[in-house]
One Martini backbone bead per residue (centre of mass of N, CA, C, O) as a GRO file, in nm:
protein
  291
    1MET     BB    1   0.096   0.036   0.022
    2ALA     BB    2   0.060   0.366  -0.015
    3ILE     BB    3   0.235   0.635   0.139
    4ASN     BB    4   0.155   0.943   0.256
    5ALA     BB    5   0.240   1.252   0.384
    6GLY     BB    6  -0.007   1.285   0.576
    7GLN     BB    7   0.039   1.030   0.746
    8VAL     BB    8   0.321   1.096   0.845
    9LYS     BB    9   0.250   1.366   0.980
   10GLU     BB   10   0.044   1.256   1.185
   11LEU     BB   11   0.236   1.054   1.325
   12ARG     BB   12   0.444   1.262   1.415
   13GLU     BB   13   0.249   1.435   1.590
   14ARG     BB   14   0.161   1.183   1.782
   15THR     BB   15   0.484   1.080   1.853
   16GLY     BB   16   0.767   1.240   1.766
   17ALA     BB   17   0.888   1.095   1.542
   18GLY     BB   18   1.049   1.010   1.278
   19MET     BB   19   0.993   0.986   0.947
   20MET     BB   20   1.108   0.697   0.887
   21GLU     BB   21   0.969   0.556   1.123
   22CYS     BB   22   0.680   0.619   1.031
   23LYS     BB   23   0.686   0.493   0.751
   24LYS     BB   24   0.759   0.205   0.839
   25ALA     BB   25   0.507   0.159   1.021
   26LEU     BB   26   0.295   0.204   0.794
   27VAL     BB   27   0.385  -0.025   0.612
   28GLN     BB   28   0.345  -0.256   0.833
   29THR     BB   29   0.018  -0.138   0.869
   30ASP     BB   30  -0.122  -0.034   0.607
   31GLY     BB   31  -0.182   0.279   0.721
   32ASP     BB   32  -0.241   0.230   1.024
   33ILE     BB   33  -0.209   0.451   1.271
   34ASP     BB   34  -0.284   0.302   1.535
   35ALA     BB   35  -0.105   0.054   1.475
   36ALA     BB   36   0.159   0.216   1.451
   37ILE     BB   37   0.164   0.319   1.739
   38GLU     BB   38   0.171   0.042   1.875
   39LEU     BB   39   0.430  -0.056   1.738
   40MET     BB   40   0.614   0.178   1.840
   41ARG     BB   41   0.576   0.117   2.138
   42LYS     BB   42   0.698  -0.167   2.130
   43GLN     BB   43   0.971  -0.078   2.013
   44GLY     BB   44   1.036   0.116   2.246
   45LEU     BB   45   1.065  -0.097   2.466
   46ALA     BB   46   1.306  -0.242   2.337
   47LYS     BB   47   1.496   0.001   2.330
   48ALA     BB   48   1.496   0.058   2.633
   49ASP     BB   49   1.616  -0.215   2.723
   50LYS     BB   50   1.887  -0.187   2.562
   51LYS     BB   51   1.966   0.103   2.715
   52ALA     BB   52   1.965   0.047   3.034
   53GLY     BB   53   2.295  -0.009   3.066
   54ARG     BB   54   2.353   0.277   3.021
   55VAL     BB   55   2.513   0.559   3.107
   56ALA     BB   56   2.344   0.814   3.318
   57ALA     BB   57   2.520   1.136   3.392
   58ASP     BB   58   2.314   1.326   3.300
   59GLY     BB   59   2.097   1.628   3.320
   60GLN     BB   60   1.852   1.705   3.585
   61VAL     BB   61   1.742   1.937   3.828
   62VAL     BB   62   1.430   1.944   3.999
   63ILE     BB   63   1.192   2.197   4.127
   64ARG     BB   64   0.897   2.183   4.343
   65ALA     BB   65   0.638   2.407   4.481
   66GLU     BB   66   0.354   2.371   4.724
   67GLY     BB   67   0.319   2.519   4.984
   68SER     BB   68   0.435   2.269   5.222
   69ARG     BB   69   0.546   2.137   4.948
   70ALA     BB   70   0.840   1.959   4.816
   71VAL     BB   71   1.049   1.884   4.523
   72ILE     BB   72   1.339   1.680   4.443
   73ALA     BB   73   1.501   1.590   4.124
   74GLU     BB   74   1.672   1.332   3.932
   75ILE     BB   75   1.733   1.340   3.579
   76ASN     BB   76   1.859   1.111   3.337
   77CYS     BB   77   2.119   1.106   3.089
   78GLU     BB   78   2.392   1.107   2.851
   79THR     BB   79   2.353   1.414   2.748
   80ASP     BB   80   2.340   1.762   2.718
   81PHE     BB   81   2.172   1.777   2.464
   82VAL     BB   82   1.924   1.632   2.584
   83ALA     BB   83   1.898   1.789   2.859
   84ASN     BB   84   1.828   2.074   2.685
   85GLY     BB   85   1.575   1.967   2.580
   86GLU     BB   86   1.233   1.977   2.561
   87ASP     BB   87   1.159   1.684   2.617
   88PHE     BB   88   1.323   1.644   2.878
   89THR     BB   89   1.225   1.890   3.036
   90GLY     BB   90   0.923   1.811   3.032
   91PHE     BB   91   0.959   1.545   3.182
   92ALA     BB   92   1.086   1.651   3.443
   93GLU     BB   93   0.849   1.840   3.520
   94ALA     BB   94   0.626   1.618   3.519
   95VAL     BB   95   0.748   1.446   3.744
   96ALA     BB   96   0.747   1.659   3.968
   97ALA     BB   97   0.440   1.709   3.962
   98ALA     BB   98   0.355   1.415   4.031
   99ILE     BB   99   0.500   1.393   4.303
  100LEU     BB  100   0.363   1.636   4.441
  101ALA     BB  101   0.065   1.527   4.415
  102SER     BB  102   0.185   1.202   4.462
  103PRO     BB  103   0.377   1.061   4.673
  104PRO     BB  104   0.591   0.813   4.646
  105ALA     BB  105   0.738   0.539   4.810
  106ASP     BB  106   0.888   0.445   4.537
  107ALA     BB  107   1.016   0.352   4.235
  108GLU     BB  108   0.773   0.179   4.150
  109ALA     BB  109   0.555   0.395   4.206
  110LEU     BB  110   0.675   0.609   4.017
  111ALA     BB  111   0.647   0.453   3.745
  112ALA     BB  112   0.312   0.444   3.793
  113LEU     BB  113   0.277   0.735   3.767
  114PRO     BB  114   0.068   0.978   3.663
  115LEU     BB  115   0.035   1.190   3.408
  116ALA     BB  116  -0.122   1.445   3.246
  117SER     BB  117  -0.124   1.271   2.966
  118GLY     BB  118  -0.182   0.953   3.095
  119GLU     BB  119   0.080   0.854   3.142
  120THR     BB  120   0.332   0.705   3.267
  121VAL     BB  121   0.644   0.748   3.359
  122ASP     BB  122   0.755   0.489   3.210
  123GLU     BB  123   0.618   0.528   2.938
  124ARG     BB  124   0.752   0.802   2.876
  125ARG     BB  125   1.044   0.716   2.907
  126ARG     BB  126   1.043   0.499   2.680
  127ALA     BB  127   0.960   0.689   2.452
  128LEU     BB  128   1.215   0.870   2.478
  129VAL     BB  129   1.426   0.660   2.420
  130ALA     BB  130   1.324   0.605   2.130
  131LYS     BB  131   1.347   0.905   2.029
  132LEU     BB  132   1.652   0.992   2.151
  133GLY     BB  133   1.864   0.740   2.205
  134GLU     BB  134   1.857   0.731   2.530
  135ASN     BB  135   1.915   0.688   2.841
  136ILE     BB  136   1.656   0.704   3.099
  137ASP     BB  137   1.644   0.838   3.446
  138VAL     BB  138   1.495   0.818   3.764
  139ARG     BB  139   1.704   0.835   4.024
  140ARG     BB  140   1.586   1.072   4.228
  141PHE     BB  141   1.400   1.169   4.534
  142GLN     BB  142   1.251   1.445   4.739
  143VAL     BB  143   1.028   1.506   5.004
  144ILE     BB  144   0.908   1.812   5.160
  145GLU     BB  145   0.776   1.897   5.472
  146ARG     BB  146   0.723   2.182   5.608
  147GLN     BB  147   0.832   2.335   5.926
  148GLY     BB  148   0.849   2.617   5.844
  149ASP     BB  149   0.801   2.924   5.656
  150GLN     BB  150   1.017   2.840   5.419
  151PHE     BB  151   1.158   2.815   5.106
  152GLY     BB  152   1.470   2.741   4.964
  153ILE     BB  153   1.561   2.812   4.618
  154TYR     BB  154   1.819   2.654   4.400
  155ARG     BB  155   1.964   2.688   4.066
  156HIS     BB  156   2.251   2.570   3.889
  157GLY     BB  157   2.121   2.568   3.638
  158VAL     BB  158   2.060   2.203   3.600
  159ARG     BB  159   2.278   2.042   3.802
  160ILE     BB  160   2.200   2.219   4.060
  161GLY     BB  161   2.011   2.157   4.370
  162VAL     BB  162   1.819   2.342   4.625
  163LEU     BB  163   1.650   2.255   4.939
  164VAL     BB  164   1.517   2.470   5.203
  165ASP     BB  165   1.419   2.474   5.548
  166VAL     BB  166   1.281   2.776   5.699
  167SER     BB  167   1.300   2.961   5.994
  168GLY     BB  168   1.242   3.255   5.947
  169GLY     BB  169   1.300   3.532   5.811
  170ASP     BB  170   1.334   3.545   5.454
  171GLU     BB  171   1.349   3.499   5.120
  172GLY     BB  172   1.640   3.599   5.087
  173LEU     BB  173   1.770   3.413   5.296
  174ALA     BB  174   1.677   3.142   5.180
  175ARG     BB  175   1.826   3.178   4.909
  176ASP     BB  176   2.112   3.221   5.023
  177LEU     BB  177   2.129   2.941   5.155
  178ALA     BB  178   2.098   2.779   4.895
  179MET     BB  179   2.350   2.898   4.757
  180HIS     BB  180   2.553   2.811   4.970
  181ILE     BB  181   2.502   2.503   4.947
  182ALA     BB  182   2.580   2.479   4.651
  183ALA     BB  183   2.884   2.580   4.700
  184SER     BB  184   2.966   2.417   4.997
  185ARG     BB  185   2.864   2.122   5.056
  186PRO     BB  186   2.712   2.022   5.293
  187ALA     BB  187   2.627   1.734   5.502
  188CYS     BB  188   2.493   1.920   5.729
  189VAL     BB  189   2.379   2.125   5.974
  190GLN     BB  190   2.509   1.998   6.230
  191ARG     BB  191   2.771   1.878   6.407
  192ALA     BB  192   2.609   1.632   6.543
  193GLU     BB  193   2.536   1.510   6.235
  194VAL     BB  194   2.793   1.386   6.191
  195PRO     BB  195   2.904   1.104   6.093
  196ALA     BB  196   3.083   0.874   6.267
  197ALA     BB  197   3.235   0.734   6.032
  198LEU     BB  198   3.354   0.997   5.915
  199LEU     BB  199   3.510   1.083   6.167
  200GLU     BB  200   3.691   0.832   6.196
  201ARG     BB  201   3.829   0.850   5.922
  202GLU     BB  202   3.946   1.137   5.960
  203LYS     BB  203   4.103   1.080   6.220
  204ASP     BB  204   4.299   0.870   6.098
  205ILE     BB  205   4.423   1.060   5.888
  206ILE     BB  206   4.522   1.285   6.081
  207ALA     BB  207   4.697   1.102   6.263
  208ALA     BB  208   4.892   1.003   6.043
  209GLN     BB  209   4.996   1.287   5.971
  210ALA     BB  210   5.094   1.371   6.259
  211ARG     BB  211   5.309   1.140   6.305
  212GLU     BB  212   5.512   1.252   6.083
  213SER     BB  213   5.625   1.492   6.270
  214GLY     BB  214   5.746   1.358   6.555
  215LYS     BB  215   5.573   1.419   6.782
  216PRO     BB  216   5.434   1.397   7.063
  217ASP     BB  217   5.143   1.253   7.169
  218ASN     BB  218   5.015   1.506   7.311
  219ILE     BB  219   5.041   1.687   7.056
  220ILE     BB  220   4.892   1.510   6.854
  221GLU     BB  221   4.618   1.514   6.999
  222LYS     BB  222   4.575   1.823   6.960
  223MET     BB  223   4.594   1.827   6.654
  224VAL     BB  224   4.354   1.641   6.600
  225GLU     BB  225   4.135   1.807   6.742
  226GLY     BB  226   4.166   2.067   6.573
  227ARG     BB  227   4.123   1.940   6.286
  228LEU     BB  228   3.846   1.813   6.348
  229ARG     BB  229   3.696   2.077   6.404
  230LYS     BB  230   3.747   2.195   6.125
  231PHE     BB  231   3.606   1.972   5.962
  232VAL     BB  232   3.323   2.006   6.086
  233ASP     BB  233   3.289   2.304   5.996
  234GLU     BB  234   3.313   2.239   5.683
  235ILE     BB  235   3.046   2.022   5.679
  236ALA     BB  236   2.881   2.210   5.856
  237LEU     BB  237   2.678   2.463   5.803
  238LEU     BB  238   2.708   2.643   6.069
  239GLY     BB  239   3.044   2.654   6.040
  240GLN     BB  240   3.033   2.812   5.787
  241PRO     BB  241   3.125   3.041   5.579
  242PHE     BB  242   2.966   3.285   5.433
  243VAL     BB  243   2.980   3.352   5.098
  244LYS     BB  244   2.887   3.674   5.121
  245ALA     BB  245   3.031   3.666   5.437
  246PRO     BB  246   3.315   3.520   5.561
  247GLU     BB  247   3.317   3.659   5.859
  248VAL     BB  248   3.051   3.485   5.869
  249THR     BB  249   2.863   3.255   5.992
  250VAL     BB  250   2.579   3.084   5.956
  251GLU     BB  251   2.504   3.091   6.254
  252LYS     BB  252   2.519   3.403   6.286
  253LEU     BB  253   2.323   3.478   6.067
  254LEU     BB  254   2.075   3.336   6.195
  255HIS     BB  255   2.084   3.490   6.463
  256GLN     BB  256   2.040   3.777   6.345
  257ASP     BB  257   1.754   3.665   6.197
  258LYS     BB  258   1.598   3.460   6.363
  259ALA     BB  259   1.694   3.171   6.245
  260ALA     BB  260   1.639   2.839   6.081
  261VAL     BB  261   1.755   2.515   5.990
  262ASN     BB  262   1.592   2.213   5.936
  263SER     BB  263   1.656   2.148   5.621
  264PHE     BB  264   1.829   1.973   5.341
  265VAL     BB  265   1.878   1.954   4.975
  266ARG     BB  266   2.144   1.820   4.760
  267PHE     BB  267   2.175   1.813   4.407
  268GLU     BB  268   2.389   1.640   4.168
  269VAL     BB  269   2.464   1.560   3.870
  270GLY     BB  270   2.620   1.237   3.884
  271GLU     BB  271   2.672   1.177   4.166
  272GLY     BB  272   2.833   0.859   4.196
  273ILE     BB  273   2.882   0.828   3.892
  274GLU     BB  274   3.037   0.625   3.658
  275LYS     BB  275   3.199   0.770   3.394
  276LYS     BB  276   3.276   0.721   3.083
  277ALA     BB  277   3.578   0.759   2.910
  278ASP     BB  278   3.614   0.883   2.606
  279ASN     BB  279   3.802   0.762   2.314
  280PHE     BB  280   3.795   0.879   2.007
  281ALA     BB  281   4.047   0.770   1.865
  282ALA     BB  282   4.010   0.471   1.949
  283GLU     BB  283   3.731   0.440   1.818
  284VAL     BB  284   3.818   0.491   1.526
  285MET     BB  285   4.035   0.266   1.509
  286ALA     BB  286   3.840   0.032   1.566
  287GLN     BB  287   3.668   0.080   1.310
  288VAL     BB  288   3.893   0.049   1.103
  289ARG     BB  289   3.973  -0.240   1.180
  290GLY     BB  290   3.686  -0.359   1.140
  291GLY     BB  291   3.689  -0.269   0.826
   0.00000   0.00000   0.00000
């Protein structure tokens, strides 16, 4: 059966797929557009499964807040080209909106969450994998129910996002705190919240370095205590020098404004993911040899 340009155009508009893909599907289904859509969806699932093992270390952090609830999520893809495209950005925003409306209990529940389009998160994700040709993954998310007066929200580009729950102060202070957290990467709010395992590991490293000085044990003990206090101040938010006024700690800043940080979440795209370093020259040579 001959396939005309109008059929291809309609299928492209309804699926967002490429022209050749649409024409091929229409040929296989004898011009039946609904059957072609179903076929392309099935093929999309197969493509998504094939790409699932590929490293997705690029993407976006999205933040959405409404009333006393906010969500921060990291959505991954393989390249910044896809990450900055309208399709991927729209998907990321739609996922954040769905989470905010009905917070899922886990990753499985998130995959089954309905989007405004009527598709589930996973159905839309798989369709995008087929369309964009990259692995796409909703890596992580966190929902915060506000305990304080306001949220501080800051995104540095699309790769770093911070959501902070603040009591007291004003919107300007809340945003400044979010910007500070984005820049200074604290591990927790208060010194007492620094994980014991992290403290022990750092103490062992500091002690080993101090012993190399050859000083007596009592001096080494004081050196370790001093350096450990400095380390705790560096990774606990309240002990850090405020980025916009380094002569003042965040703790003093909050005291001046009669404010407090209840909690915060900082996501950075790809942190903790081992990204393959591509060697373009080696790749070309391998193709030449293979040819």
